[in-house]
PAZAPA-4460 file (N, C-alpha, C; in steps of 0.05 Angstrom, whole numbers, plus 32768, in hexadecimal, padded with zeros to 4 digits):
% residues 274
    n_x    n_y    n_z   ca_x   ca_y   ca_z    c_x    c_y    c_z   seq   type   mol
   81B7   7EE9   815B   81D3   7EEC   8155   81DB   7F09   8157     1      M     A
   81F0   7F0E   8166   81F9   7F2A   8169   8206   7F33   814F     2      H     A
   8204   7F4D   8148   820F   7F57   812F   822D   7F51   812D     3      P     A
   823B   7F52   8143   8258   7F4F   8142   8260   7F32   8139     4      A     A
   824E   7F1F   813E   8254   7F03   8138   8248   7EFA   811D     5      N     A
   823A   7F0C   8110   822C   7F05   80F8   823F   7F05   80E0     6      K     A
   823F   7EEF   80CF   8250   7EEF   80B8   8248   7F04   80A4     7      P     A
   825B   7F0E   8095   8256   7F23   8081   8244   7F18   806B     8      K     A
   822F   7F27   8064   821D   7F1F   804E   8229   7F28   8034     9      R     A
   822B   7F15   8021   8234   7F1C   8006   821C   7F20   7FF5    10      I     A
   8219   7F38   7FEB   8201   7F3F   7FDC   8208   7F45   7FBF    11      T     A
   81F3   7F4A   7FAF   81F7   7F52   7F93   8207   7F6B   7F91    12      S     A
   8204   7F7D   7FA6   8213   7F96   7FA5   8231   7F92   7FA8    13      W     A
   8239   7F7D   7FB6   8256   7F77   7FB8   8260   7F6D   7F9D    14      H     A
   8250   7F5D   7F8F   8258   7F52   7F75   825A   7F69   7F61    15      V     A
   8245   7F7A   7F61   8245   7F91   7F4E   825C   7FA4   7F54    16      I     A
   8262   7FA8   7F6E   8278   7FB9   7F76   8293   7FAE   7F6C    17      G     A
   8296   7F94   7F6E   82AE   7F87   7F64   82B1   7F89   7F46    18      A     A
   829A   7F87   7F38   829A   7F8B   7F1B   82A3   7FA7   7F14    19      Q     A
   8297   7FBB   7F22   829E   7FD7   7F1D   82BC   7FDB   7F21    20      L     A
   82C7   7FD0   7F37   82E3   7FD3   7F3D   82F4   7FC7   7F26    21      S     A
   82EC   7FAF   7F1D   82FB   7FA2   7F07   82FA   7FB2   7EED    22      H     A
   82E2   7FBC   7EE6   82DF   7FCB   7ECE   82EF   7FE5   7ECF    23      F     A
   82EE   7FF2   7EE6   82FC   800B   7EEA   831A   8007   7EE6    24      R     A
   8325   7FF2   7EF3   8342   7FED   7EF1   834A   7FE5   7ED5    25      K     A
   8338   7FD6   7EC8   833E   7FCD   7EAC   833F   7FE6   7E9A    26      A     A
   8330   7FFA   7EA1   8330   8013   7E91   8346   8026   7E99    27      A     A
   8356   801D   7EAD   836C   802E   7EB7   8363   8049   7EC1    28      R     A
   834D   8048   7ED1   8342   8061   7EDD   8343   805E   7EFB    29      I     A
   834C   8072   7F09   834D   8071   7F26   8331   8078   7F32    30      T     A
   832E   8071   7F4B   8314   8079   7F58   8310   8097   7F58    31      Q     A
   8324   80A8   7F5E   8320   80C5   7F5D   8319   80CE   7F41    32      P     A
   8325   80C3   7F2D   8320   80CB   7F11   8303   80C3   7F09    33      E     A
   82FB   80AC   7F11   82DF   80A3   7F0A   82CB   80B4   7F19    34      L     A
   82D1   80BA   7F32   82BF   80CA   7F43   82BC   80E6   7F36    35      A     A
   82D1   80F1   7F2C   82D0   810C   7F20   82BF   810B   7F07    36      E     A
   82C1   80F6   7EF7   82B2   80F4   7EDE   8294   80F2   7EE3    37      Q     A
   828C   80E5   7EF9   8270   80E2   7EFE   8265   80F6   7F12    38      V     A
   8277   8108   7F1D   826E   811C   7F2F   8268   8113   7F4B    39      G     A
   8277   80FE   7F54   8273   80F4   7F6F   828D   80F6   7F7F    40      L     A
   828C   80F2   7F99   82A4   80F0   7FA9   82B1   80D5   7FA6    41      H     A
   82CB   80D4   7FA7   82D8   80BA   7FA3   82D1   80A6   7FB8    42      E     A
   82C9   80AF   7FD0   82C1   809C   7FE5   82A7   808E   7FDD    43      D     A
   8296   809C   7FCD   827D   808F   7FC4   8284   8078   7FB0    44      T     A
   8296   807D   7F9E   829F   8068   7F8C   82AB   8050   7F9B    45      I     A
   82BB   8057   7FAF   82C7   8042   7FC0   82B2   8031   7FCE    46      G     A
   829D   803F   7FD8   8287   8031   7FE7   8278   801E   7FD4    47      S     A
   8273   8027   7FBB   8266   8017   7FA7   8277   7FFE   7FA1    48      I     A
   8290   8002   7F9D   82A2   7FEC   7F96   82A4   7FD8   7FAC    49      E     A
   82A1   7FE0   7FC5   82A2   7FCE   7FDC   8288   7FC2   7FE2    50      Q     A
   8273   7FC9   7FD3   8258   7FBD   7FD8   8249   7FC9   7FEF    51      G     A
   8253   7FDF   7FFA   8246   7FEC   8011   8231   8000   8008    52      R     A
   8231   8008   7FEF   821D   801B   7FE5   8212   8010   7FCB    53      R     A
   81F7   800F   7FC8   81EB   8005   7FAF   81F2   8017   7F98    54      P     A
   81F4   800B   7F81   81F9   801A   7F68   81DE   8020   7F5B    55      L     A
   81D8   8039   7F58   81BE   8041   7F4C   81BF   803C   7F2D    56      K     A
   81A8   8036   7F22   81A7   802F   7F06   81B1   8045   7EF3    57      I     A
   81AB   805E   7EFA   81B4   8074   7EE8   81D2   8077   7EE9    58      D     A
   81DE   8074   7F01   81FB   8076   7F04   8208   805E   7EF6    59      L     A
   81FB   8046   7EF8   8206   802F   7EEA   8207   8033   7ECC    60      A     A
   81F3   803F   7EC1   81F2   8045   7EA4   8209   8059   7E9D    61      E     A
   820D   806D   7EAE   8222   8080   7EA8   823D   8073   7EAA    62      T     A
   8241   8062   7EBE   825B   8054   7EC1   8260   8041   7EAA    63      L     A
   824B   8034   7EA0   824E   8022   7E88   8258   8032   7E70    64      D     A
   824E   804A   7E6D   8257   805B   7E57   8274   8063   7E5A    65      E     A
   827C   806B   7E72   8297   8074   7E77   82AB   805D   7E75    66      I     A
   82A3   8046   7E7F   82B6   802F   7E80   82B4   801D   7E67    67      L     A
   82A0   8023   7E56   829D   8013   7E3E   8295   7FF6   7E43    68      G     A
   8283   7FF2   7E57   827C   7FD7   7E5F   8262   7FCD   7E54    69      T     A
   8258   7FDB   7E40   8241   7FD2   7E2F   8228   7FCA   7E40    70      K     A
   8223   7FDA   7E55   820A   7FD5   7E64   820D   7FC0   7E7A    71      G     A
   8224   7FB5   7E7E   8228   7F9F   7E92   821F   7FA7   7EAE    72      A     A
   8227   7FBF   7EB7   8220   7FC8   7ED2   8202   7FCD   7ED4    73      L     A
   81F6   7FDA   7EC0   81DA   7FE0   7EC1   81C9   7FC6   7EC2    74      A     A
   81D1   7FB2   7EB2   81C3   7F99   7EB2   81C5   7F8B   7ECE    75      V     A
   81DD   7F8C   7ED9   81E1   7F80   7EF4   81D0   7F8D   7F09    76      A     A
   81CE   7FA8   7F08   81BE   7FB6   7F1C   81A0   7FB0   7F18    77      V     A
   8197   7FAE   7EFF   817B   7FA8   7EF9   8173   7F8C   7F03    78      A     A
   8186   7F7A   7F06   8180   7F5F   7F0E   8184   7F5A   7F2C    79      K     A
   818A   7F6E   7F3B   818D   7F6B   7F58   8172   7F63   7F64    80      V     A
   8171   7F4D   7F74   8158   7F45   7F80   814B   7F5B   7F91    81      P     A
   8131   7F5C   7F91   8123   7F71   7FA0   812B   7F72   7FBD    82      E     A
   812F   7F5B   7FC9   8137   7F5A   7FE6   8150   7F6A   7FEB    83      R     A
   8163   7F68   7FD8   817D   7F75   7FDC   817C   7F93   7FD7    84      E     A
   8165   7F9D   7FCD   8162   7FB9   7FCA   815A   7FC6   7FE4    85      K     A
   8152   7FB6   7FF8   814C   7FC0   8013   8166   7FC8   8021    86      L     A
   8164   7FDA   8035   817B   7FDF   8045   8185   7FC5   8052    87      P     A
   81A0   7FC3   8055   81AC   7FAA   805E   81A0   7FA0   8078    88      A     A
   8199   7FB2   808B   8190   7FA9   80A5   8174   7F9D   80A4    89      F     A
   8165   7FA1   808E   814B   7F95   808C   814B   7F7A   807E    90      V     A
   8160   7F74   806F   8161   7F5C   805F   815E   7F43   806F    91      Q     A
   816A   7F41   8086   8168   7F29   8097   814B   7F25   809F    92      D     A
   813D   7F3B   80A7   8121   7F39   80AF   8110   7F2E   8098    93      L     A
   8113   7F3A   8080   8102   7F32   806A   8107   7F15   8062    94      V     A
   8120   7F0D   8063   8127   7EF1   805C   8117   7EDD   806C    95      E     A
   8114   7EE2   8086   8106   7ECF   8097   80E8   7ED5   8098    96      H     A
   80E1   7EEF   8095   80C5   7EF7   8097   80B4   7EEA   8082    97      E     A
   80BE   7EE8   8069   80AD   7EDD   8054   80A7   7EC0   8057    98      E     A
   80B7   7EB1   8068   80B2   7E95   806C   80A7   7E8F   8087    99      E     A
   80A3   7EA3   8098   809C   7E9E   80B4   8081   7E8F   80B7   100      A     A
   8082   7E7C   80CA   8069   7E6F   80D1   8059   7E80   80E5   101      L     A
   8068   7E8D   80F7   805C   7E9E   810B   806C   7EB8   810B   102      T     A
   805E   7ECF   810D   806B   7EE9   810F   805C   7EF9   8124   103      L     A
   806B   7F03   8138   805F   7F13   814D   806E   7F2E   814D   104      L     A
   8060   7F44   814D   806D   7F5E   814A   8062   7F71   815F   105      S     A
   8074   7F7F   816C   806C   7F96   817E   8079   7FAF   8173   106      Y     A
   8069   7FC4   816E   8074   7FDD   8164   8069   7FF4   8174   107      Q     A
   807B   8008   8179   8073   801E   818A   8074   803A   817C   108      N     A
   807C   803B   8162   807E   8055   8155   806D   8057   813C   109      Q     A
   806D   8042   812C   805E   8042   8113   8050   8027   810F   110      V     A
   803D   8027   80FD   8030   800E   80F5   8045   7FFC   80E9   111      V     A
   8045   7FE2   80F0   8059   7FD0   80E4   8057   7FCE   80C6   112      P     A
   806E   7FCA   80B8   806E   7FCB   809B   805B   7FB8   808E   113      G     A
   8056   7FA0   809A   8044   7F8D   808E   8027   7F96   808D   114      L     A
   8020   7FAB   809D   8005   7FB5   809E   8002   7FD1   8093   115      L     A
   8017   7FDC   8088   8016   7FF8   807E   8008   7FFB   8063   116      Q     A
   7FF9   8011   8060   7FEF   8018   8045   8006   8025   8035   117      T     A
   8002   8028   801B   8016   8034   800A   801D   8050   8014   118      R     A
   8008   8061   8018   800D   807D   801F   801A   807F   803B   119      D     A
   8012   806E   804D   801E   806E   8068   803B   8066   8066   120      Y     A
   8041   8051   8057   805D   8048   8054   806E   805E   8048   121      A     A
   8064   806C   8034   8073   8082   8028   8078   8098   803D   122      R     A
   8064   809E   804E   8067   80B2   8062   807C   80AA   8076   123      A     A
   807D   8090   807D   8092   8087   8090   80AE   808B   8083   124      V     A
   80B1   8084   806A   80CB   8087   805D   80D2   80A4   8059   125      F     A
   80BE   80B5   8055   80C4   80D2   8052   80CD   80DF   806C   126      D     A
   80C9   80D1   8083   80D2   80DB   809D   80EF   80D4   80A3   127      C     A
   80FB   80C2   8092   8116   80B9   8098   812A   80D1   8095   128      L     A
   813F   80CF   80A5   8154   80E4   80A3   816F   80D6   80A7   129      Y     A
   8182   80DB   8094   8180   80EC   807D   816A   80E2   806A   130      P     A
   815E   80F5   805B   8147   80EE   804A   814F   80DC   8032   131      P     A
   813C   80CC   8029   8141   80BC   8011   813B   80CC   7FF9   132      L     A
   8147   80C6   7FE2   813F   80D3   7FCA   8125   80C6   7FC0   133      D     A
   8118   80D3   7FAD   80FD   80CB   7FA4   80FD   80AF   7F9A   134      E     A
   8110   80A8   7F88   8110   808D   7F7D   8114   8078   7F92   135      D     A
   8126   807D   7FA5   812C   806A   7FBA   8114   8065   7FCC   136      E     A
   8106   807B   7FD2   80EE   8079   7FE3   80D9   8069   7FD5   137      A     A
   80D5   806D   7FBB   80C1   805E   7FAC   80C8   8040   7FAC   138      D     A
   80E2   803A   7FA9   80EB   801F   7FA8   80E6   8011   7FC3   139      E     A
   80EC   801F   7FD9   80E8   8014   7FF4   80CA   800F   7FF9   140      W     A
   80B9   8021   7FF0   809C   801D   7FF4   8093   8005   7FE5   141      V     A
   809B   8002   7FCC   8093   7FEB   7FBB   809C   7FD1   7FC8   142      A     A
   80B5   7FD0   7FD2   80BF   7FB8   7FDF   80B0   7FB2   7FF9   143      T     A
   80A9   7FC7   8008   809A   7FC2   8021   807F   7FB6   801B   144      R     A
   8071   7FC1   8007   8057   7FB6   8000   8059   7F9A   7FF5   145      L     A
   806F   7F94   7FE7   8073   7F78   7FDE   8076   7F65   7FF5   146      D     A
   8081   7F6E   800B   8084   7F5C   8022   8069   7F54   802E   147      R     A
   8054   7F64   8028   803A   7F5E   8033   802D   7F46   8026   148      Q     A
   803A   7F3A   8013   8030   7F21   8007   802F   7F0B   801C   149      K     A
   803E   7F0E   8032   803C   7EFB   8048   8020   7EF7   8051   150      L     A
   8010   7F0D   8051   7FF4   7F0C   805A   7FE2   7EFC   8047   151      L     A
   7FEC   7EF8   802E   7FDC   7EE9   801A   7FE5   7ECC   8019   152      E     A
   7FFB   7EC5   8026   8005   7EA9   8024   7FF1   7E96   8031   153      R     A
   7FEC   7E80   8023   7FD8   7E6C   802D   7FE5   7E53   8037   154      K     A
   7FFC   7E4B   802C   8008   7E32   8034   8026   7E36   8039   155      K     A
   802E   7E35   8052   801C   7E34   806A   8012   7E50   8070   156      P     A
   7FFA   7E52   807B   7FEF   7E6B   8084   7FFE   7E75   809C   157      R     A
   8009   7E8E   809B   8018   7E98   80B2   8005   7EA0   80C9   158      P     A
   800E   7E9D   80E1   7FFF   7EA7   80F8   800C   7EC1   8101   159      M     A
   7FFD   7ED7   8102   8009   7EF1   8107   7FFB   7EFF   811F   160      L     A
   800B   7F0E   812E   8000   7F1E   8143   8010   7F39   8144   161      N     A
   8001   7F4F   8146   800D   7F69   8147   8003   7F78   815F   162      F     A
   8015   7F84   816F   800E   7F95   8185   8018   7FB1   817E   163      I     A
   8006   7FC5   817D   800D   7FE0   8176   8007   7FF3   818D   164      L     A
   8019   8005   8192   8013   801A   81A6   7FFD   802C   819C   165      E     A
   7FEB   8034   81AE   7FD4   8044   81A7   7FDD   805F   819A   166      E     A
   7FF4   8069   81A2   7FFD   8083   8198   8002   8082   817A   167      V     A
   8007   806A   816F   800A   8067   8152   7FF1   8070   8143   168      I     A
   7FDA   806B   814F   7FC0   8072   8143   7FBB   8090   8144   169      L     A
   7FCC   809E   8152   7FC8   80BB   8155   7FDD   80CC   8146   170      Q     A
   7FF0   80BE   813A   8006   80CC   812C   7FFF   80D0   810F   171      R     A
   7FF7   80E8   8106   7FED   80EC   80EB   8003   80EF   80D6   172      P     A
   8013   80DA   80D1   8028   80DC   80BD   801C   80E4   80A2   173      L     A
   8026   80FA   8097   801D   8105   807E   8000   810E   807E   174      D     A
   7FF5   8112   8096   7FDA   811E   8098   7FC5   810A   80A1   175      G     A
   7FAE   8114   80AA   7F99   8104   80B6   7F8D   80F0   80A2   176      P     A
   7F8C   80F7   8088   7F7F   80E5   8075   7F8F   80CB   8072   177      D     A
   7FAA   80CE   8071   7FBB   80B6   806F   7FB8   80A5   8088   178      V     A
   7FB7   80B2   809F   7FB3   80A2   80B8   7F98   8094   80B8   179      L     A
   7F83   80A2   80B0   7F69   8095   80B0   7F68   807D   809D   180      R     A
   7F74   8080   8086   7F75   8069   8073   7F85   8052   807F   181      E     A
   7F9A   8059   808E   7FAA   8044   809B   7F9A   8036   80B1   182      Q     A
   7F8B   8044   80C0   7F7B   8038   80D5   7F65   8027   80C9   183      I     A
   7F59   8030   80B3   7F45   801F   80A5   7F52   8005   809C   184      C     A
   7F6B   8006   8092   7F79   7FEE   808A   7F7E   7FDC   80A1   185      H     A
   7F86   7FE7   80B8   7F8B   7FD7   80D0   7F71   7FC9   80D8   186      L     A
   7F5B   7FD7   80D6   7F41   7FCB   80DE   7F3A   7FB3   80CC   187      R     A
   7F40   7FB6   80B2   7F3B   7F9F   80A0   7F4E   7F88   80A7   188      R     A
   7F67   7F8E   80AC   7F7A   7F79   80B3   7F72   7F6A   80CC   189      C     A
   7F66   7F79   80DF   7F5E   7F6D   80F9   7F49   7F58   80F5   190      A     A
   7F3C   7F57   80DE   7F27   7F43   80D9   7F33   7F29   80CE   191      E     A
   7F4C   7F29   80C6   7F58   7F11   80BA   7F5A   7EFC   80D0   192      L     A
   7F52   7EE3   80CA   7F50   7ECE   80DE   7F6B   7EC5   80E9   193      P     A
   7F81   7ECA   80DA   7F9B   7EC1   80E2   7FAC   7ED8   80EE   194      F     A
   7F9F   7EF0   80F2   7FAE   7F07   80FB   7FA1   7F13   8114   195      L     A
   7FB1   7F16   8129   7FA7   7F24   8141   7FB3   7F40   8142   196      G     A
   7FA2   7F53   8148   7FAB   7F6F   814A   7FA2   7F7A   8165   197      L     A
   7FB6   7F83   8175   7FB0   7F8D   8190   7FBC   7FA9   8193   198      Q     A
   7FAE   7FBA   81A1   7FB7   7FD5   81A6   7FBF   7FD7   81C4   199      I     A
   7FD7   7FE3   81C8   7FE0   7FE7   81E4   7FD7   8004   81EC   200      M     A
   7FC5   8006   81FF   7FBB   8021   8207   7FD2   8032   8212   201      P     A
   7FD1   804B   820A   7FE5   805E   8214   7FE4   8061   8232   202      T     A
   7FCC   805E   823E   7FC9   8061   825B   7FD0   8049   826B   203      G     A
   7FDB   8034   825E   7FE3   801C   826D   7FF9   8022   8280   204      R     A
   7FF6   801A   829A   800A   8021   82AE   8021   800D   82AF   205      S     A
   801C   7FF4   82A8   8031   7FDF   82A7   8036   7FD8   828A   206      N     A
   8050   7FD6   8282   8056   7FD2   8266   8070   7FC2   8264   207      H     A
   806E   7FAB   8257   8085   7F99   8255   8098   7F9F   823E   208      A     A
   8090   7FB2   822D   80A0   7FB7   8215   80AD   7FD2   8213   209      G     A
   80B5   7FDD   822A   80C0   7FF8   8229   80DC   7FF9   821C   210      L     A
   80E8   7FE2   8218   8103   7FE1   820B   8101   7FE6   81ED   211      D     A
   80E8   7FE5   81E2   80E5   7FEB   81C5   80D9   7FD4   81B5   212      G     A
   80D7   7FD9   819B   80C9   7FC6   8189   80D8   7FAC   8186   213      P     A
   80C9   7F97   817D   80D6   7F7D   8177   80C4   7F6E   8165   214      M     A
   80D0   7F5B   8156   80C2   7F48   8145   80CC   7F2C   814C   215      I     A
   80BA   7F19   8151   80C1   7EFE   8156   80B6   7EEC   8140   216      L     A
   80C6   7ED9   8137   80BE   7EC8   8121   80C5   7EAB   8126   217      M     A
   80B4   7E99   811B   80BA   7E7C   811A   80BE   7E74   80FD   218      E     A
   80D4   7E68   80F7   80DB   7E60   80DC   80CE   7E45   80D5   219      T     A
   80CE   7E3E   80BB   80C3   7E24   80B3   80D1   7E0C   80C1   220      P     A
   80EA   7E11   80CA   80F9   7DFC   80D8   80F3   7DFD   80F6   221      Q     A
   80E0   7E0E   80FE   80D8   7E11   811A   80EE   7E1D   812B   222      H     A
   80FF   7E2D   811F   8112   7E3D   812E   8105   7E57   8136   223      E     A
   810D   7E62   814D   8101   7E7A   8156   8115   7E91   8155   224      H     A
   810E   7EA7   8149   811F   7EBD   8144   8112   7ED7   814E   225      L     A
   8123   7EEB   8154   8119   7F05   815B   8128   7F1A   814B   226      A     A
   811A   7F2F   8144   8126   7F45   8135   8122   7F5F   8145   227      Y     A
   8138   7F6D   814A   8138   7F85   815A   8142   7F9C   8148   228      I     A
   8135   7FB3   8148   813E   7FC9   8138   813C   7FE3   8148   229      E     A
   8151   7FF2   8148   8152   800C   8156   8161   8020   8146   230      G     A
   8169   8036   8153   8178   804B   8146   8193   8041   813E   231      Q     A
   8198   803F   8124   81B1   8038   8118   81BB   801C   8120   232      L     A
   81A8   800B   812A   81B0   7FF0   8130   8198   7FDD   812D   233      V     A
   819C   7FC6   8120   8188   7FB2   811D   8195   7F97   811A   234      S     A
   8189   7F83   8125   8196   7F69   8123   8182   7F53   8129   235      Y     A
   8189   7F3C   811E   8179   7F23   8121   8185   7F14   8138   236      L     A
   8173   7F09   814A   817C   7EFA   8161   8173   7EDD   815D   237      I     A
   8186   7ECA   8160   817E   7EAE   815F   8186   7E9F   8178   238      D     A
   8192   7EAD   818C   8199   7EA0   81A5   817F   7E98   81B3   239      D     A
   817B   7E7E   81B9   8162   7E75   81C5   815B   7E83   81DF   240      P     A
   816E   7E88   81F0   8169   7E95   820A   815E   7EB1   8206   241      D     A
   816B   7EC0   81F3   8162   7EDC   81EF   8147   7EDD   81E1   242      Q     A
   8143   7ECB   81CE   8129   7ECA   81C0   8113   7EC2   81D4   243      V     A
   8119   7EAF   81E7   8105   7EA8   81FB   80FE   7EBF   820D   244      S     A
   8111   7ECF   8214   810C   7EE7   8225   80F9   7EFA   8216   245      T     A
   80FE   7EFE   81FC   80ED   7F10   81ED   80D1   7F04   81E9   246      L     A
   80CF   7EEA   81E6   80B5   7EDD   81E4   80A5   7EE1   81FE   247      Q     A
   80B2   7EDF   8215   80A5   7EE4   822E   809B   7F01   8230   248      Q     A
   80AB   7F14   8227   80A3   7F30   8226   808A   7F33   8215   249      K     A
   808B   7F26   81FD   8075   7F2A   81EB   805B   7F1E   81F7   250      Y     A
   805E   7F07   8204   8047   7EFB   8211   803A   7F0E   8226   251      G     A
   804B   7F1C   8235   8041   7F2F   8249   8034   7F47   823B   252      M     A
   8040   7F50   8225   8034   7F66   8215   8018   7F5F   820C   253      L     A
   8015   7F47   8203   7FFA   7F3E   81F9   7FE5   7F3F   820F   254      R     A
   7FEE   7F39   8228   7FDB   7F39   823E   7FD6   7F56   8247   255      S     A
   7FE8   7F69   8242   7FE5   7F84   824A   7FD5   7F95   8236   256      Q     A
   7FD6   7F8D   821D   7FC9   7F9C   8207   7FAB   7F96   8207   257      A     A
   7F9C   7FA6   81F9   7F7F   7FA0   81F5   7F7C   7F86   81E6   258      L     A
   7F66   7F78   81EA   7F61   7F5F   81DB   7F5C   7F67   81BE   259      T     A
   7F5E   7F54   81AB   7F57   7F5A   818F   7F3C   7F66   818C   260      P     A
   7F28   7F5D   819B   7F0D   7F68   8199   7F0C   7F85   81A3   261      E     A
   7F19   7F8A   81BA   7F1A   7FA5   81C4   7F2A   7FB7   81B1   262      E     A
   7F3F   7FAD   81A5   7F4F   7FBD   8192   7F3F   7FC4   817A   263      S     A
   7F2E   7FB2   8170   7F1D   7FB9   8159   7F09   7FCE   8161   264      M     A
   7F00   7FCD   8179   7EEE   7FE2   8183   7EFB   7FFD   8184   265      G     A
   7F14   7FFD   818C   7F23   8016   818E   7F28   8022   8172   266      L     A
   7F2E   8010   815E   7F32   8019   8143   7F17   8025   8138   267      L     A
   7F01   8018   813E   7EE7   8022   8136   7EE2   803D   8141   268      D     A
   7EE9   8041   815A   7EE5   805B   8168   7EF6   8071   815A   269      A     A
   7F0F   8069   8152   7F20   807D   8145   7F14   8085   812A   270      R     A
   7F06   8072   811D   7EFA   8077   8103   7EDE   8083   8105   271      L     A
   7ED4   8087   811E   7EBA   8092   8122   7EA3   807E   811E   272      G     A
   7EAA   8064   8121   7E96   8050   811E   7E86   804A   8137   273      G     A
   7E78   8034   8138   7E67   802E   814F   7E78   8027   8167   274      P     A
***
């Protein structure tokens, strides 16, 4: 589904924003006046009221004091589902990912989130620009690690395949120790009977995935979806023709990458093993 045709998602942040707007008006305070009292720009208050910006718990507590709402906003923020604390563009992926029967992933810049260690995930988020604040980064890391419960699911057991560009194994995010720990984790994951891990050699002359990363999923209803993410744009695709094209690309990528056995050998070599 193209982003332009996608219905607007109503989230907890929209509900909390509407509550804030109601409480503010009931207190006969304008957006500029409230913004001045909390030391923010009025556009920030407007964004929160429209549900476009999450309300942080410390700000919610301050607003409760100013508006006399007896902790209503802080309680609402504390009860926001973990999924909705993710950036909006990731929520569609997570919603289908946690139930996927089959998940196929090709990544060309970093290890996919489902296979990241805690330190590696934090290093990835620390590279974001504009930078995240400390609490937000911690929250994103915790949510990313929680998504990895998919690997522990037994009924039904997901079938997973990951293709990673070899250059990912050479990029020492936050230093060589973090990278080594990450490669060790990949090597352990490669032993899982329901998970295939393949490395795409940097020296490969033919490459079917130069357009960028992609994730393909099969839902419990046997629908086939694709998720594409790029600079400032991400979207879920459910058009059968487009998903079929991406599935064909992924099939070619699997044939061009190293086999799972060869890939494990490459990981062993990176770790200085036999």
